[in-house]
N, C-alpha and C positions, 0 to 999 in steps of 0.2 A: 527602557522606552517609556513614553508617557501617552496617555489617552485623555481626551477632553471629557470632563464631567459636567461642567456648567460654563455658561458665559453670561455676561451682563454688561450694562453700561453704567458708568458712574453718574450719580444723581437720579438713577431710576431704580425702582423696587422690582423691576421685572428680571427674574433669573430664568434662563432657558436651560433646562436639564437635557442631557444627552442620553438618558436612560433608555428611551425608545430606540435610538440608533444602535446602542449596544445589544438591546434585546432582539432587534431585527437581525443583526449580525449573527447572534447565537442561534436564532431560529433558522437562518439560512444554512448554517453549519449542520443543524439537526436534519434539515431537509436533504442535504447532500449525503449525510450518513445513512438515512433511511433509503435513499436511492441505491447506495452501495449494498445495503442489506438485501434489497430486492434481487440483486444479481448473485448474492451468496446465501439465499434463503435455505439452501439444502444443508447448511452447516448447523449443527446444534451444539449443546453443551458438551457433547463427547469430543468435539473438535476444539483444540486450543485456540485456533484463529477465530472460530465462532464465538467462543466464550469471551475472548479478549474484545472482540467487536461489540458484543452486547454490553460489556462493562463500560466501554467508552460512551455508548449511547445512553446508558442509564445515568452516568455521571453528568452528561450534558443535560439530560432531563431534570436532574436535581438542581443544577445551576440555573437552568431556565425557569424552574418553578420559583426559586428565590428571587430571581430578577423580576418576574411578573408580580410577585407579592410586593416588592419594593415599588413598582410602578403603580399598583392599585392602591396601596395603603402607605404611600410615602409620607414623610414628615419633614420637619426642618433638618433632621439629621440624615436625609436621604443621600446626600453627596458622600458623607463619611461611610455610610452603610454600603453604598454601591462600590466605593473605592476599596473597602475591606473585602467585599465579595470578589471583585476582579483581581485583587492582589493575591488572595488565598488560592483562587482558581488557577491563575497563571503560574503561580509558584508550584502548585501540585502538578500541573501538566508539564511544566518544564523538566521535572524529574523523571518523566516516563520513558522517553524514546530509547535510550541505551539499555535500561533494565528490561524493557519489553523485547528487544532484540536478543538479549542474553537469555530471557525466559524461553523464547522460541527455540534457540539452539539447545537449551537444557531439555526441553520437551522432546526434541528430535533424538537426543542422546538417550533419554529414558526409553523412548519407544523402540529404538533399534537395539539397545543393549539388554533390556530386561524382558519385555514382553510386547509382542505385537498382537496378542490375543486377549488382552485384558477385557474384562466385562465392561459394559457401558457405564455402570455405576462407578467402577473404579476410575474410568477415564474422566468422568465428570468431576470427581473429587480431586483427581490429579490436576485438572485444569483450573478449577475454582480456587483451590487453596493458595497457590502462589500468586494468582492475580489479585485476590482479596488482600493478601499480605502486602503486595506492592502498593495498592491503593491506600491502605491504612498507613503505611510508612510515609508515603508521599504527602498525605493530608496532615498527619501529625507533624511532619517536618515543616510544612507550610505554616501551620498554626504556631509552632514554636518560634519560627523566624518572622512572624507577622510584624510588619512595620508599615503602617499606613502613611504614605508620603503624599500629601496634598500640596501642590505647588501653584501659587497664584502668579499669573504672568500677564503682562500688559501687551495687547496686540495692536492697539491704536491709542492715541492720546486719551480717549475717553472710554475705551473698551478693555475688558479683562476676561481672562478665561481661567478656570480652575482645572488643573491637570492632576492626574493620578498616575503614579509610577507602577507599571506592571512588568512582568517578565516575558521575554520572548523565548523561543525554542530554537536556537541556532543550529542544533543538530539536524533538524528537519531540512533546512535549506542547504547545509553543508553536505548532507548525505546525497541530496539531489544533485548538487554540483559535482561531487565525486563520481556518482553514477553516470551523469551526462558526459563527463570528461573521458571516463573509461570506454563508454560506448562509442564516442566519436573517434577516439584514438584506435579502437579496435576495427572500425569499419573503413577508415581512411585508405589502408592498403588495398581494399577490395571494392572501392567505390564504383568501379565500372560494371561490376557484376551484381550489385545490390538490387537494382530495379528488376533484373531478370529473376533473381532468387525470390524477391517478394511476390512477383507474378506467379512463380511456381508454387509458392506457399498458398496463394489464393486458390490456385487450381487444385491443390491438395485438399483444401478445406471443402471445396465443391465436390471433389471426388469422394471424400470421406462421407459427406452427407448423402450422396447418391448410392454409394456402394458399401457403406459401413466398413471402413478400413480394417477394423479389427477382425473381420471374417475373411479377409482376402489372403491372410498369411497362411502359407502351406509349409508344414514341417518338412525339412529336407535333411539329407545327410550333410555333416560338416564338410565344407569345401566343394559341395556339388554346385553346378551352375544352374540357375533358375531359368526355365524355359518360359518365354512370354506366352500369355494366353493366345489362342488361335485368333488370327485376324488383327492382332495388335502388334505393331512394329515399334522398335526403339526409335527415339528421336535421332535424326541424323546430326552428327557433330554436336552432341549435347554439351551444354556449358558445364564447367567443373562444379562439382558439388562443394558447398561451403564446409569447412571443418565443423565439427559438432559444437564447439564453444561459440563460434561465430553464428551458427544457425540459431542457437539459443538467444544470443544477443539480439538478433533480428526479431525473434519472437517477442522479446521483452519490449523493444522500442516500438514495435508495431502497435502495441497497446498503450504504453505509458509515455509516449512522446509529448502529448499535450500537457500532462501534469508536470513533467520535467521542465518543459519550456516555461510554464507559468511560475513554478517554484524557483527555478534558477534565475529567471528574469527579475523576480522580486528581490533576490539577493544582490544581483548586479546593480539594480536601480536603488538599492538601499531602502526598499519598501518593507518596513518592519511589520510583522504580524504577531499579535499576542499568542502566547503558547496555547491558550485554551481554544484558539481558532486553528493554529498551524498543526496541532496534533489531532488529526481526524482520521476517519476510516480510509480515505484515499491514501494518506501517507502510510497507514498501517498495511494496506494491501500492496502498495508499491514495495515497501521493505520486505513484505512476505514473498513477493514475486522474485526479488533479488536473491534472497536466501534459498528459496525453493529451487530456483533455477541453478544456483551453484551446486546444491546438493543433488539435484537431478542429473546434472552433468557428471559429477563425480561417481554416482552410482550407475548411470546408464552406460558408461564406458565399459563396465564389467557385466552388468546384469540386464541390459536391454532397455527399451523405451518405457516400460511400465513398472520400473523398480520403485517401490515405496512411494507411489504418487500421493501427494498431500493436497488438501484443498487449496486451489489457486485459480486465479482468473486467466492465466496464460495457458495456452494449449501446447505444452512442451512436447508432447508425443508427436504432434504434427511436424514440428521443427526438427525433431530427431529424424523423422522420415525424410525431411528435406535434404539432410546431409547423407542419407543412406539409399533412398529409393530413386527410381527413375519414373518420369512422367511421360505419357504418350497419349495424345488426343484426350486429355482430361482424365485418363485412367491411370491407376497406380500399378506399377510393376514391381514385384518384390525383389529385394536385393539378396545377395548371398549372406545368410545369417550364420553367426558362429553358434557353437553348441550352447553356450551360456545364454545367448540372445533367444535361441529357440525355446529354452526352458522357461524363460521369463514371459514370452509372448502369450 
């Protein structure tokens, strides 16, 4: 893909630079990233996701600093320098999506296989080392393959623009397209029940806030029937509970539908976005939600709703209860728990 660097009219010495537009675009991305960080402020360097998010923000700050420097102290070679910066940055970010997902899965494997009680200092080193290595490899690869392609193109008989070739990150859009397709195909057979289930989930959020759901669970003998609290009756003819996997899909789309619509729409409309804009914390959190949801589903089937909960924006435990618990008058009634679920709660 190409981005505009300059435009001018023949016979005129006036050249209009687009460095301010690129700078505003990058600063807008930085603002979005800081907004996401505000929602995930409880994560530190001991969290892989937190460390990865910080690395992306720091990289954006470095690129933004260089761009501001070009804007303030530009010269006749500003167009070439800006194109070089955009080319290196886009090439670097283009290489990140799939390795970041692989690193996330590798981090989960290390955590589950070797030690869940590592000291904080060990966790920090474990998180920083692979992320730094990934960024170094991506930057070195971008520099070694650097080729500044400036293209002069006529847009009118007397007008020309100077274009710079940059890289996109198609993995970001294709991942959103695949996730959207899977979610839609999963929900189609159950479309008539989805409004009721989402309404029930909302009531469960309210009930959790009022009653602190974690303190409502009473340990019972395996196979014993739970008696509702006094004065609370079961819903008459309650709707069927969604299966666990579908409940988690509902939990995912309730949070990420706007992002998926925008990202998928840009792919359908062939609206290309440079890699250094497309690879942001929103994409990182969305991919994290998908992977965490799959892992949560696989573990919670055997170990209950709080099995190895990792930092995430989705409230997976609420949607686990959506498929297991009964709601009456805005209050939560405990299900029959298995022995393994009891131990985990």
